[in-house]
Backbone of each chain as ProteinMPNN parsed JSONL, in Angstrom:
{"seq_chain_A": "XXXXXXXXXXXXXXXXXXXXXXXXXXXXXXXXXXXXXXXXXXXXXXXXXXXXXXXXXXXXXXXXXXXXXXXXXXXXXXXXXXXXXXXXXXXXXXXXXXXXXXXXXXXXXXXXX", "coords_chain_A": {"N_chain_A": [[146.721, 169.784, 93.973], [145.957, 166.827, 92.321], [146.827, 163.596, 93.594], [148.77, 160.546, 92.814], [148.754, 157.371, 94.136], [150.628, 154.226, 94.229], [151.214, 150.937, 94.324], [152.079, 147.574, 94.288], [155.143, 149.257, 94.133], [157.248, 147.137, 92.633], [156.685, 143.615, 91.896], [156.146, 140.381, 92.101], [155.457, 137.106, 90.155], [154.387, 134.009, 89.763], [153.686, 132.327, 86.674], [150.622, 132.631, 85.634], [149.506, 132.456, 87.681], [147.5, 134.998, 89.803], [147.276, 138.446, 89.521], [147.772, 142.033, 91.551], [147.428, 144.846, 91.47], [147.086, 148.4, 92.945], [145.71, 150.932, 93.048], [145.6, 154.982, 94.665], [143.782, 157.773, 94.532], [143.895, 161.315, 94.815], [142.191, 163.459, 94.944], [138.83, 164.02, 94.902], [137.197, 165.303, 92.322], [138.51, 163.67, 90.187], [137.786, 161.976, 87.454], [138.462, 160.258, 85.709], [140.074, 157.14, 84.523], [143.13, 155.836, 83.821], [144.801, 152.986, 82.862], [148.06, 152.098, 82.055], [150.315, 150.127, 80.355], [154.062, 149.929, 79.915], [156.264, 147.489, 78.436], [159.928, 146.966, 77.889], [161.141, 149.264, 76.592], [160.088, 150.885, 75.217], [156.643, 152.812, 74.278], [154.487, 153.686, 76.345], [151.248, 152.57, 76.769], [148.087, 151.993, 76.188], [145.474, 150.153, 77.999], [143.595, 149.48, 79.984], [140.424, 150.743, 80.659], [138.358, 153.245, 83.398], [135.834, 155.098, 84.254], [134.582, 157.43, 86.317], [131.214, 156.475, 86.937], [131.102, 153.995, 86.434], [132.037, 151.132, 88.101], [133.456, 148.93, 87.823], [135.088, 147.471, 85.412], [135.739, 144.976, 82.502], [138.445, 143.648, 80.252], [139.206, 140.662, 78.757], [141.009, 139.512, 80.604], [142.134, 141.074, 81.903], [141.121, 143.301, 84.595], [139.44, 146.42, 86.04], [138.869, 147.341, 89.22], [136.984, 150.098, 90.531], [136.031, 152.011, 93.827], [134.554, 154.906, 94.35], [134.12, 156.009, 96.283], [136.278, 155.014, 98.92], [138.246, 156.272, 97.365], [139.63, 154.039, 95.609], [141.24, 152.536, 92.928], [141.72, 150.042, 90.767], [143.872, 147.739, 88.887], [143.986, 144.269, 88.41], [145.262, 141.39, 86.992], [144.384, 138.0, 85.934], [145.504, 134.104, 85.133], [148.831, 135.391, 84.882], [150.58, 135.312, 81.96], [154.447, 135.259, 80.675], [154.67, 137.129, 78.329], [153.164, 139.958, 79.791], [154.805, 140.819, 81.64], [156.165, 143.943, 82.687], [156.19, 147.108, 83.185], [153.687, 149.193, 84.934], [151.507, 151.564, 84.782], [148.997, 153.431, 86.508], [146.682, 155.929, 86.465], [145.02, 159.117, 86.698], [142.215, 161.647, 85.805], [141.156, 164.996, 85.614], [138.094, 165.001, 83.57], [136.048, 166.631, 82.62], [137.427, 168.929, 82.975], [140.15, 170.897, 82.464], [142.455, 168.348, 80.848], [144.981, 167.052, 82.345], [146.643, 165.035, 83.014], [147.462, 162.425, 85.874], [150.052, 160.496, 86.96], [151.016, 157.633, 88.54], [153.637, 155.452, 90.261], [154.651, 153.772, 88.849], [154.24, 150.486, 88.69], [156.592, 147.422, 88.424], [156.137, 144.283, 86.674], [157.155, 140.822, 87.162], [156.409, 137.976, 85.653], [157.151, 134.609, 86.479], [158.476, 132.213, 84.636]], "CA_chain_A": [[146.648, 168.749, 93.146], [146.018, 165.386, 92.074], [147.893, 162.705, 93.528], [148.261, 159.271, 93.156], [149.516, 156.549, 94.608], [150.597, 153.275, 93.574], [151.551, 149.718, 94.965], [153.432, 147.701, 94.679], [156.533, 149.312, 92.548], [157.622, 145.387, 92.33], [155.688, 142.471, 91.792], [156.94, 138.862, 90.716], [154.183, 136.057, 90.054], [153.896, 132.299, 89.03], [152.639, 132.681, 85.512], [149.131, 131.241, 85.331], [148.764, 132.764, 89.652], [146.954, 136.442, 89.345], [148.409, 139.982, 89.373], [146.487, 143.397, 91.628], [148.011, 146.874, 91.254], [146.19, 149.272, 93.998], [146.392, 152.744, 93.657], [144.718, 155.955, 95.317], [144.235, 159.155, 94.306], [143.462, 162.574, 96.137], [141.249, 165.071, 93.976], [137.821, 164.016, 94.579], [136.774, 165.469, 91.07], [138.842, 163.14, 88.918], [136.434, 160.729, 86.708], [138.584, 159.462, 84.348], [141.394, 156.19, 85.321], [143.047, 154.778, 82.942], [146.255, 151.916, 83.264], [148.806, 152.219, 80.837], [151.037, 149.66, 80.012], [154.838, 150.076, 79.026], [157.161, 147.188, 77.756], [161.289, 147.887, 77.953], [162.424, 150.16, 75.552], [158.606, 151.353, 74.254], [155.936, 153.512, 74.572], [153.164, 153.65, 77.033], [149.764, 151.643, 76.309], [146.582, 152.266, 77.123], [145.424, 148.68, 77.996], [142.553, 149.262, 80.374], [139.746, 152.421, 81.155], [136.881, 153.587, 83.415], [135.352, 156.613, 84.495], [133.785, 156.994, 87.796], [130.069, 156.237, 87.256], [131.089, 152.683, 86.444], [132.426, 150.457, 89.331], [134.119, 147.569, 87.514], [135.007, 146.816, 84.111], [136.58, 143.752, 82.421], [138.626, 142.644, 78.961], [139.179, 139.24, 78.569], [142.395, 138.668, 81.497], [142.193, 142.638, 82.929], [139.742, 143.632, 84.695], [140.117, 147.176, 86.544], [137.61, 148.338, 90.46], [137.062, 151.997, 91.52], [136.08, 152.68, 94.982], [135.083, 156.812, 94.764], [134.265, 157.305, 98.365], [137.556, 155.585, 99.635], [138.702, 157.322, 96.321], [141.123, 153.913, 94.815], [141.21, 151.482, 92.356], [143.393, 148.416, 91.432], [144.265, 146.672, 88.204], [143.535, 142.725, 88.058], [145.384, 140.499, 86.291], [144.134, 136.609, 85.874], [146.252, 134.107, 84.729], [149.429, 136.618, 83.964], [151.815, 135.621, 81.216], [155.048, 136.541, 80.426], [154.532, 138.905, 78.038], [152.332, 140.293, 80.879], [155.58, 141.302, 82.178], [156.111, 144.909, 81.836], [155.334, 147.879, 83.75], [151.93, 149.05, 84.724], [150.795, 152.874, 85.429], [147.659, 154.245, 86.901], [146.337, 157.68, 86.3], [143.892, 159.967, 87.088], [142.207, 162.822, 85.132], [138.921, 165.352, 85.46], [137.527, 164.309, 81.798], [135.35, 167.597, 82.679], [138.329, 170.075, 82.473], [141.294, 170.94, 81.25], [143.502, 167.451, 80.677], [145.573, 166.849, 83.045], [146.598, 163.466, 83.839], [148.503, 162.817, 87.383], [150.293, 159.315, 87.207], [151.486, 156.562, 89.867], [155.023, 155.933, 90.223], [154.815, 152.384, 87.998], [154.662, 149.114, 88.925], [157.301, 146.249, 87.521], [155.673, 143.352, 87.119], [157.072, 140.585, 86.796], [156.134, 137.059, 85.657], [158.065, 134.004, 86.108], [157.79, 131.115, 83.556]], "C_chain_A": [[146.196, 167.804, 93.359], [147.269, 165.046, 92.918], [147.846, 161.043, 93.687], [149.699, 158.105, 93.705], [149.857, 155.539, 93.861], [151.584, 152.448, 94.071], [151.486, 148.622, 94.937], [154.769, 148.249, 93.865], [157.186, 148.03, 91.914], [156.25, 144.221, 92.706], [156.165, 140.948, 90.839], [155.9, 137.95, 90.88], [154.359, 135.333, 89.252], [153.376, 132.783, 87.417], [151.152, 131.162, 85.656], [148.356, 131.995, 86.98], [148.187, 134.909, 88.38], [147.955, 137.639, 90.319], [147.354, 141.348, 89.968], [147.296, 144.072, 91.725], [147.281, 147.35, 91.985], [146.907, 150.561, 93.359], [144.685, 153.968, 94.018], [144.941, 157.484, 94.358], [143.146, 160.121, 95.617], [142.605, 163.509, 95.46], [139.36, 164.005, 93.933], [136.944, 164.229, 93.108], [136.66, 164.897, 90.307], [137.643, 161.849, 88.602], [136.918, 159.855, 85.557], [140.048, 158.357, 84.617], [141.53, 155.385, 84.698], [144.543, 153.654, 83.504], [146.645, 151.625, 81.659], [149.835, 151.071, 81.515], [152.732, 149.445, 78.991], [155.914, 148.636, 79.122], [158.466, 148.006, 78.092], [161.606, 148.384, 76.422], [161.106, 150.737, 74.456], [157.487, 151.935, 74.705], [154.728, 153.06, 75.203], [151.998, 153.434, 76.005], [149.069, 151.619, 77.067], [146.198, 150.69, 77.241], [143.242, 148.162, 78.856], [142.055, 151.365, 80.961], [138.718, 152.251, 82.454], [137.292, 154.782, 83.943], [134.633, 156.144, 85.574], [131.998, 156.798, 87.585], [130.008, 154.888, 86.411], [131.704, 152.211, 87.682], [133.767, 149.429, 88.643], [133.91, 147.76, 85.814], [136.102, 145.703, 83.651], [137.16, 143.447, 80.728], [139.425, 141.753, 79.038], [140.044, 138.948, 80.098], [142.158, 139.782, 82.337], [140.841, 142.782, 83.495], [140.449, 144.98, 85.474], [138.62, 147.7, 87.844], [137.908, 149.544, 90.552], [135.584, 152.335, 92.529], [135.814, 153.967, 95.248], [134.864, 156.748, 95.554], [135.028, 156.921, 98.661], [138.78, 155.795, 98.454], [140.61, 155.73, 95.881], [140.224, 152.621, 93.754], [142.362, 150.836, 91.508], [142.439, 148.163, 88.999], [144.044, 145.061, 88.864], [143.823, 142.43, 87.075], [145.438, 138.984, 86.131], [145.029, 136.19, 84.855], [147.346, 134.425, 83.224], [150.237, 135.385, 82.811], [153.4, 135.8, 81.019], [155.052, 137.311, 80.062], [153.439, 139.393, 79.039], [153.806, 141.611, 81.287], [156.363, 143.057, 81.5], [156.33, 145.893, 83.162], [154.254, 148.718, 83.665], [151.717, 150.457, 85.423], [149.348, 153.129, 85.877], [147.928, 155.557, 86.412], [145.054, 157.982, 86.728], [143.81, 161.17, 86.305], [140.868, 163.439, 85.529], [139.075, 165.22, 84.395], [136.998, 165.969, 81.362], [136.15, 168.766, 82.957], [139.12, 170.344, 82.29], [142.333, 169.361, 81.391], [143.978, 167.73, 81.189], [146.005, 165.486, 83.891], [147.665, 163.117, 84.907], [148.358, 160.867, 87.054], [151.01, 159.025, 88.097], [153.022, 156.636, 89.023], [155.236, 154.588, 89.283], [155.078, 151.14, 89.024], [155.096, 148.493, 88.628], [156.859, 145.277, 88.012], [156.27, 142.709, 86.354], [156.667, 138.55, 86.671], [157.09, 135.927, 85.544], [157.63, 132.442, 85.743], [157.886, 130.046, 84.712]], "O_chain_A": [[145.879, 167.567, 94.525], [148.308, 165.695, 93.041], [147.114, 160.412, 94.449], [150.929, 158.095, 93.653], [149.506, 155.659, 92.687], [152.706, 152.899, 94.301], [150.619, 148.257, 95.731], [155.304, 147.548, 93.006], [157.587, 148.01, 90.75], [155.306, 144.164, 93.494], [156.385, 140.626, 89.671], [155.355, 138.05, 91.979], [154.509, 135.649, 88.071], [152.598, 133.73, 87.306], [150.9, 129.958, 85.714], [147.169, 132.044, 87.303], [148.353, 135.497, 87.312], [148.794, 137.658, 91.219], [146.41, 141.755, 89.289], [148.226, 143.572, 92.357], [146.256, 146.674, 91.898], [148.058, 150.979, 93.235], [143.479, 153.871, 93.789], [145.896, 157.996, 93.775], [142.346, 159.918, 96.531], [142.671, 164.63, 95.965], [138.941, 163.449, 92.918], [136.096, 163.393, 92.797], [135.68, 164.867, 89.562], [136.954, 161.128, 89.324], [136.315, 159.107, 84.789], [141.091, 158.936, 84.921], [140.815, 154.391, 84.574], [145.093, 153.807, 84.595], [146.06, 151.224, 80.653], [150.14, 151.004, 82.706], [152.78, 149.015, 77.838], [156.545, 148.733, 80.175], [158.463, 149.186, 78.442], [162.183, 147.871, 75.463], [161.193, 150.936, 73.244], [157.215, 151.5, 75.824], [154.011, 152.186, 74.716], [151.828, 153.901, 74.879], [149.121, 151.357, 78.268], [146.757, 149.978, 76.407], [142.336, 147.365, 78.616], [142.629, 152.398, 81.309], [138.232, 151.129, 82.588], [138.378, 155.342, 84.093], [134.19, 155.022, 85.819], [131.513, 157.219, 88.636], [128.998, 154.647, 85.748], [131.921, 153.147, 88.452], [134.894, 149.369, 89.133], [132.901, 148.084, 85.187], [137.15, 145.53, 84.272], [136.309, 143.022, 79.948], [140.546, 142.055, 79.447], [139.57, 138.011, 80.74], [141.965, 139.543, 83.529], [139.756, 142.471, 83.003], [141.667, 144.966, 85.65], [137.601, 148.273, 87.457], [139.049, 149.995, 90.649], [134.486, 152.743, 92.152], [136.466, 154.508, 96.141], [135.433, 157.631, 96.197], [135.66, 157.868, 99.129], [139.97, 155.531, 98.631], [141.818, 155.966, 95.85], [139.118, 152.086, 93.829], [143.571, 151.061, 91.567], [141.406, 148.313, 88.346], [143.957, 145.019, 90.092], [143.189, 142.796, 86.085], [146.585, 138.541, 86.18], [145.455, 136.922, 83.962], [147.307, 134.231, 82.009], [150.329, 134.321, 83.423], [153.63, 136.96, 81.36], [155.286, 138.364, 80.656], [152.459, 138.734, 78.692], [153.763, 142.839, 81.217], [156.861, 143.299, 80.401], [156.662, 145.321, 84.201], [153.801, 149.044, 82.568], [151.757, 150.472, 86.653], [148.564, 152.757, 85.004], [148.97, 156.116, 86.07], [144.173, 157.188, 87.058], [144.824, 161.807, 86.018], [139.811, 162.84, 85.732], [140.231, 165.285, 83.976], [137.29, 166.528, 80.305], [135.473, 169.761, 83.216], [139.214, 169.838, 81.171], [143.094, 169.474, 82.351], [144.008, 168.96, 81.144], [145.74, 165.104, 85.031], [148.787, 163.591, 84.734], [147.359, 160.155, 86.952], [151.719, 159.885, 88.62], [153.465, 157.228, 88.039], [156.431, 154.504, 89.0], [155.94, 150.993, 89.889], [154.237, 148.0, 87.897], [156.891, 145.005, 89.212], [156.391, 143.067, 85.182], [156.701, 137.917, 87.726], [157.912, 136.027, 84.634], [156.804, 131.714, 86.294], [157.494, 128.894, 84.522]]}, "seq_chain_B": "XXXXXXXXXXXXXXXXXXXXXXXXXXXXXXXXXXXXXXXXXXXXXXXXXXXXXXXXXXXXXXXXXXXXXXXXXXXXXXXXXXXXXXXXXXXXXXXXXXXXXXXXXXXXXXXX", "coords_chain_B": {"N_chain_B": [[145.22, 154.661, 60.756], [148.607, 157.029, 61.165], [150.698, 157.048, 63.963], [151.389, 158.346, 66.367], [154.168, 160.85, 66.274], [157.29, 161.077, 67.62], [160.769, 164.065, 66.589], [163.54, 164.941, 67.306], [164.804, 161.525, 68.08], [167.096, 160.585, 69.627], [168.766, 162.879, 71.335], [172.355, 164.595, 72.587], [173.281, 167.122, 74.325], [174.786, 169.928, 75.918], [175.104, 171.273, 79.593], [173.953, 174.061, 79.932], [172.911, 174.816, 77.412], [170.608, 174.946, 74.226], [167.354, 172.987, 73.322], [165.185, 172.336, 71.444], [162.401, 169.875, 71.18], [159.743, 168.204, 69.549], [156.388, 166.946, 68.35], [154.547, 165.236, 66.448], [151.106, 165.073, 66.793], [149.078, 162.117, 66.306], [146.432, 162.114, 63.318], [143.407, 164.309, 63.311], [144.11, 164.932, 65.899], [143.745, 166.855, 68.851], [144.566, 167.372, 71.33], [147.804, 168.052, 72.93], [149.821, 166.683, 75.644], [152.577, 166.654, 76.922], [155.196, 164.685, 79.076], [157.474, 164.3, 81.384], [159.914, 161.483, 81.977], [161.689, 159.42, 83.923], [163.659, 157.137, 85.481], [163.527, 157.429, 88.554], [161.502, 159.104, 88.981], [158.996, 158.523, 87.646], [156.694, 159.162, 85.359], [156.14, 162.46, 84.513], [154.198, 165.468, 84.588], [154.51, 167.845, 82.063], [153.22, 169.952, 80.326], [150.153, 170.543, 79.109], [148.85, 171.286, 75.861], [145.793, 171.999, 73.781], [143.929, 172.687, 70.974], [145.949, 175.698, 70.75], [145.959, 176.736, 72.76], [147.646, 176.439, 75.666], [146.703, 174.527, 78.509], [146.83, 173.522, 80.819], [149.803, 172.946, 83.247], [152.253, 171.672, 84.239], [154.176, 170.958, 87.71], [156.71, 172.107, 86.601], [160.023, 174.186, 85.996], [160.331, 177.848, 85.046], [161.941, 177.063, 83.262], [160.893, 175.518, 80.955], [159.121, 175.07, 78.673], [156.687, 175.457, 75.582], [154.695, 175.305, 72.846], [151.548, 175.176, 70.532], [151.184, 174.325, 67.242], [148.287, 175.373, 64.427], [148.73, 172.863, 63.052], [148.182, 171.29, 65.144], [150.507, 169.961, 65.966], [153.07, 169.718, 67.926], [155.208, 171.152, 69.532], [158.522, 171.581, 72.147], [160.181, 173.394, 74.77], [163.068, 173.32, 76.092], [165.588, 175.818, 78.131], [168.543, 176.571, 79.301], [169.89, 174.351, 79.573], [169.997, 170.9, 82.527], [171.699, 169.245, 84.517], [170.49, 167.064, 85.527], [167.9, 167.163, 83.406], [167.835, 165.503, 81.899], [166.38, 162.842, 80.26], [163.262, 160.911, 79.04], [161.74, 162.568, 76.972], [158.854, 162.029, 76.165], [154.938, 162.481, 74.088], [151.691, 162.636, 73.97], [148.583, 162.266, 72.42], [145.038, 163.732, 71.556], [141.798, 163.092, 71.373], [139.847, 164.771, 72.095], [139.922, 166.168, 75.621], [140.054, 164.083, 78.296], [139.909, 161.773, 77.147], [141.032, 158.777, 75.886], [144.606, 158.659, 75.495], [147.157, 158.966, 73.153], [150.517, 157.719, 73.041], [153.8, 158.743, 71.923], [156.932, 157.793, 70.568], [159.143, 158.771, 72.044], [161.211, 161.195, 72.758], [164.894, 160.359, 73.837], [167.284, 162.436, 75.791], [169.516, 163.543, 76.698], [172.182, 164.897, 78.734], [174.892, 166.74, 79.058]], "CA_chain_B": [[146.112, 156.085, 61.069], [149.521, 156.93, 61.639], [150.371, 157.032, 65.107], [152.368, 159.727, 67.551], [155.951, 160.81, 66.324], [158.407, 162.217, 68.217], [161.967, 164.108, 66.385], [164.055, 163.631, 67.104], [164.355, 160.504, 69.074], [167.904, 161.073, 70.588], [169.691, 164.294, 71.098], [172.792, 164.92, 73.133], [173.494, 168.058, 74.316], [175.645, 169.996, 76.447], [175.173, 172.25, 79.903], [174.034, 175.342, 79.281], [172.666, 174.833, 75.782], [168.865, 174.659, 75.469], [166.954, 172.144, 72.572], [163.539, 172.03, 71.197], [161.606, 168.732, 71.044], [158.664, 168.287, 68.095], [155.453, 166.102, 68.26], [152.751, 165.556, 65.428], [150.262, 164.005, 67.512], [147.895, 161.264, 65.443], [145.289, 163.409, 63.096], [142.368, 164.419, 64.274], [143.387, 164.581, 67.698], [143.422, 168.414, 69.113], [145.02, 167.468, 72.212], [149.14, 167.535, 72.79], [150.328, 166.441, 76.327], [154.074, 166.516, 77.413], [155.458, 164.342, 80.52], [159.117, 163.813, 81.358], [159.801, 159.917, 82.379], [163.028, 159.713, 84.388], [163.487, 155.624, 86.314], [163.096, 157.683, 89.591], [160.304, 159.635, 89.074], [157.535, 158.087, 86.947], [155.879, 159.76, 84.347], [156.091, 163.537, 85.334], [153.07, 165.752, 83.517], [155.136, 168.852, 81.486], [151.999, 170.3, 79.712], [149.038, 169.972, 77.688], [147.928, 172.019, 74.708], [144.408, 172.098, 72.862], [143.558, 174.494, 70.165], [147.383, 175.907, 70.053], [145.743, 177.126, 74.156], [148.473, 176.0, 77.267], [145.492, 174.449, 79.443], [147.528, 173.012, 82.358], [150.544, 173.069, 83.384], [152.455, 170.386, 85.77], [155.337, 172.074, 88.864], [158.402, 172.037, 85.87], [160.528, 175.781, 86.359], [159.727, 178.329, 83.617], [163.039, 176.671, 81.531], [160.064, 174.36, 80.066], [157.64, 175.788, 77.871], [155.983, 174.571, 74.702], [153.528, 175.833, 71.705], [151.205, 173.983, 69.651], [150.765, 175.013, 65.617], [147.508, 175.229, 64.197], [147.739, 171.769, 62.74], [147.769, 170.403, 65.875], [151.901, 169.488, 66.186], [153.708, 170.413, 69.396], [156.975, 171.995, 70.048], [158.485, 171.482, 73.787], [161.689, 173.588, 74.787], [164.487, 173.541, 77.238], [166.457, 176.665, 77.979], [170.069, 176.53, 80.173], [170.167, 173.01, 80.156], [171.043, 170.864, 83.089], [172.126, 167.655, 84.07], [168.915, 166.852, 85.935], [166.884, 167.058, 82.829], [168.149, 163.673, 80.867], [165.058, 162.478, 80.543], [163.186, 160.188, 78.067], [160.392, 163.362, 77.053], [156.873, 161.043, 75.701], [154.16, 163.826, 74.608], [150.787, 161.986, 73.878], [147.81, 163.053, 71.819], [144.173, 162.214, 72.033], [141.306, 163.972, 70.301], [139.543, 165.401, 73.062], [140.034, 166.162, 76.625], [139.312, 163.604, 78.932], [140.561, 160.504, 76.391], [142.41, 157.546, 75.44], [146.118, 159.035, 75.538], [148.516, 157.749, 72.595], [151.964, 157.915, 73.13], [154.939, 158.717, 71.308], [158.005, 157.079, 71.458], [160.063, 159.837, 72.748], [162.601, 162.035, 72.662], [166.032, 160.362, 74.69], [167.577, 163.996, 75.684], [171.139, 163.294, 76.723], [172.515, 166.219, 79.146], [176.398, 165.932, 79.143]], "C_chain_B": [[147.762, 156.279, 61.812], [149.405, 157.535, 62.46], [151.895, 158.277, 65.674], [153.784, 159.474, 66.745], [155.965, 161.833, 66.754], [159.444, 162.725, 67.263], [162.353, 165.048, 67.159], [164.304, 162.921, 67.819], [165.876, 160.961, 70.194], [168.719, 161.981, 70.321], [170.756, 164.004, 72.635], [173.271, 166.276, 73.175], [174.159, 168.404, 75.826], [174.94, 170.71, 77.944], [174.468, 173.739, 79.084], [173.217, 175.597, 77.415], [171.037, 174.518, 75.925], [168.532, 173.756, 73.468], [165.749, 172.457, 72.873], [162.753, 170.695, 70.719], [160.292, 168.974, 70.075], [158.251, 166.862, 68.635], [154.958, 166.155, 67.237], [151.947, 164.331, 65.805], [149.065, 163.467, 65.498], [146.259, 162.731, 64.691], [144.717, 163.155, 63.462], [142.437, 165.134, 65.63], [143.905, 165.936, 67.793], [143.913, 168.706, 70.698], [146.597, 167.17, 73.196], [148.882, 167.854, 74.373], [151.636, 166.153, 76.577], [154.657, 165.781, 78.303], [157.509, 163.702, 79.818], [159.17, 162.507, 82.444], [161.195, 159.824, 82.927], [162.492, 158.381, 85.307], [163.256, 156.169, 88.305], [161.564, 157.762, 89.883], [158.807, 159.358, 88.527], [157.336, 158.949, 85.698], [155.545, 160.747, 84.487], [155.362, 164.805, 84.499], [154.049, 166.904, 83.411], [153.766, 169.63, 81.987], [151.231, 170.458, 79.133], [148.71, 171.711, 77.001], [146.556, 171.482, 74.023], [144.089, 173.57, 72.468], [144.927, 175.197, 70.373], [147.086, 176.994, 71.369], [146.706, 176.371, 74.826], [147.152, 176.216, 77.92], [145.675, 174.287, 80.681], [148.875, 173.384, 81.636], [151.704, 172.317, 84.424], [154.055, 172.008, 86.387], [157.217, 172.059, 88.038], [158.605, 174.19, 85.865], [159.938, 176.208, 84.745], [160.722, 177.78, 82.164], [162.095, 176.031, 80.666], [159.016, 175.344, 79.649], [157.847, 175.352, 76.703], [155.02, 175.461, 73.864], [152.999, 174.767, 70.886], [150.86, 175.161, 68.29], [148.91, 175.231, 66.085], [146.687, 173.812, 63.492], [147.953, 170.705, 63.813], [149.798, 170.293, 67.004], [152.074, 170.431, 67.228], [154.944, 169.9, 69.764], [157.142, 171.91, 71.71], [160.3, 172.237, 73.701], [162.683, 173.713, 75.898], [165.557, 173.988, 77.3], [167.354, 176.534, 78.581], [169.777, 175.52, 81.018], [171.021, 172.306, 81.719], [171.098, 169.82, 83.219], [171.177, 166.85, 84.351], [167.83, 166.804, 84.71], [167.034, 166.443, 81.774], [167.129, 163.208, 81.256], [164.692, 161.482, 79.399], [161.905, 161.41, 78.407], [159.327, 162.583, 76.009], [155.934, 162.992, 75.655], [153.349, 162.668, 74.234], [149.831, 163.04, 73.849], [146.66, 162.299, 72.167], [143.0, 163.574, 71.901], [140.842, 164.577, 71.511], [139.99, 165.819, 74.797], [139.494, 164.789, 77.425], [139.477, 161.931, 78.387], [141.052, 159.979, 76.353], [143.535, 158.448, 75.414], [146.559, 158.087, 74.505], [149.598, 157.975, 72.375], [153.011, 158.292, 72.061], [156.103, 158.103, 71.957], [159.159, 157.118, 71.791], [161.087, 159.565, 72.097], [164.245, 161.885, 74.128], [166.845, 161.475, 75.144], [169.123, 162.919, 77.287], [171.514, 164.742, 77.502], [174.183, 165.954, 79.221], [177.504, 167.384, 80.286]], "O_chain_B": [[148.04, 155.72, 62.873], [148.574, 158.441, 62.509], [152.968, 158.695, 65.238], [154.368, 158.404, 66.579], [155.365, 162.904, 66.661], [159.478, 161.784, 66.47], [161.618, 165.902, 67.655], [164.093, 163.483, 68.894], [165.753, 161.523, 71.283], [169.373, 162.032, 69.279], [170.293, 163.413, 73.611], [173.706, 166.722, 72.113], [174.164, 167.588, 76.748], [173.765, 170.871, 77.616], [174.579, 174.181, 77.94], [173.195, 176.54, 76.624], [170.369, 174.125, 76.881], [169.34, 173.928, 72.556], [165.234, 172.752, 73.952], [162.554, 170.716, 69.504], [159.925, 170.143, 69.956], [158.957, 165.97, 69.103], [154.801, 167.311, 66.844], [151.988, 163.161, 65.424], [148.675, 163.972, 64.445], [145.568, 163.613, 65.2], [144.694, 162.09, 64.079], [141.553, 165.674, 66.295], [144.559, 166.302, 66.816], [143.783, 169.789, 71.27], [146.624, 166.27, 74.036], [148.142, 168.773, 74.721], [151.812, 164.958, 76.342], [154.981, 166.769, 78.961], [158.181, 163.232, 78.899], [158.587, 162.518, 83.528], [162.002, 160.289, 82.122], [161.362, 158.339, 85.793], [162.895, 155.361, 89.16], [160.765, 157.082, 90.527], [157.756, 159.869, 88.913], [158.388, 159.34, 85.192], [154.335, 160.691, 84.706], [156.096, 165.201, 83.594], [154.583, 167.186, 84.483], [153.312, 169.882, 83.103], [151.694, 170.616, 78.003], [148.462, 172.804, 77.51], [146.524, 170.271, 73.804], [144.004, 174.699, 72.951], [144.973, 175.354, 69.153], [147.721, 178.048, 71.33], [146.565, 175.213, 74.432], [146.531, 177.273, 78.029], [144.956, 174.729, 81.576], [149.179, 173.784, 80.512], [151.733, 172.775, 85.567], [154.534, 173.058, 85.959], [158.34, 172.024, 88.542], [157.77, 175.089, 85.777], [159.45, 175.574, 83.81], [160.585, 177.878, 80.945], [162.465, 175.955, 79.495], [158.317, 176.152, 80.26], [158.942, 174.852, 76.444], [154.592, 176.453, 74.454], [153.6, 173.747, 70.55], [150.465, 176.326, 68.323], [148.357, 175.259, 67.184], [145.51, 173.495, 63.321], [147.932, 169.499, 63.569], [150.082, 170.488, 68.186], [151.524, 171.512, 67.436], [155.474, 168.845, 70.112], [156.197, 172.106, 72.476], [161.249, 171.888, 73.0], [162.665, 174.806, 76.464], [166.551, 173.386, 76.893], [166.946, 175.385, 78.751], [169.541, 175.43, 82.223], [172.1, 172.724, 82.137], [170.678, 169.085, 82.326], [170.905, 165.925, 83.585], [166.746, 166.348, 85.073], [166.449, 166.744, 80.733], [166.842, 163.099, 82.448], [165.645, 161.114, 78.712], [161.249, 161.448, 79.448], [159.353, 162.998, 74.851], [156.016, 164.001, 76.355], [153.973, 161.615, 74.105], [149.787, 164.088, 74.494], [146.593, 161.175, 72.665], [143.241, 164.735, 72.23], [141.82, 165.03, 72.107], [141.077, 165.241, 74.8], [138.364, 164.44, 77.083], [139.201, 160.991, 79.132], [142.126, 160.328, 76.844], [142.975, 159.519, 75.178], [146.499, 156.862, 74.613], [149.802, 158.555, 71.309], [152.617, 157.787, 71.01], [156.355, 157.899, 73.144], [160.021, 156.246, 71.898], [161.645, 158.698, 71.424], [164.588, 162.731, 74.954], [167.655, 161.358, 74.225], [169.264, 162.12, 78.212], [171.155, 165.759, 76.91], [174.57, 164.813, 79.472], [178.682, 167.175, 80.575]]}, "name": "protein", "num_of_chains": 2, "seq": "XXXXXXXXXXXXXXXXXXXXXXXXXXXXXXXXXXXXXXXXXXXXXXXXXXXXXXXXXXXXXXXXXXXXXXXXXXXXXXXXXXXXXXXXXXXXXXXXXXXXXXXXXXXXXXXXXXXXXXXXXXXXXXXXXXXXXXXXXXXXXXXXXXXXXXXXXXXXXXXXXXXXXXXXXXXXXXXXXXXXXXXXXXXXXXXXXXXXXXXXXXXXXXXXXXXXXXXXXXXXXXXXX"}
């Protein structure tokens, strides 16, 4: 089955700096890669996603890159703000078949004002 | 549109008991997935239902089961509860497979 590894498990950055979270996956059939943000005590919410036919996607301060050959994808947050502090989860799934989403173990991001 | 709802929000049970959790997806969403979230293990996939059929199952013992009704509402059942079953149980719905999932607020289960 699919295995998703996520690094780092914790990340502290100064406000205004960039943050990068990296994930690798094992199943070459995976073709949908969402990123979720979970604030303390709240439900995970999708912040950005990318499909395997695209190498990069950007939404304001957030971008995701995908390298299918190396089977890794990364989340980039620029100009971090205190409200970016949360746990971020990457995930991988095969949208062509049955929906089984495999999540990474999460990265706790702390943005220091 | 109303979001994904889960009931109950909190539950306290003792070892050996069984529990049923409920999830109502967003209107029009046919896929419902269940996850177990614990501090050490992150989000672990339990199973996914689509049009009343279980399409995929994670690596959990047979004590964990579920079902989906014709209106896409889903229930999850855990029998013979163990202390290690204490967790936040999240359900998520999506319009079809392989698209954005919307999570419910979760049910916090505590097993004493």
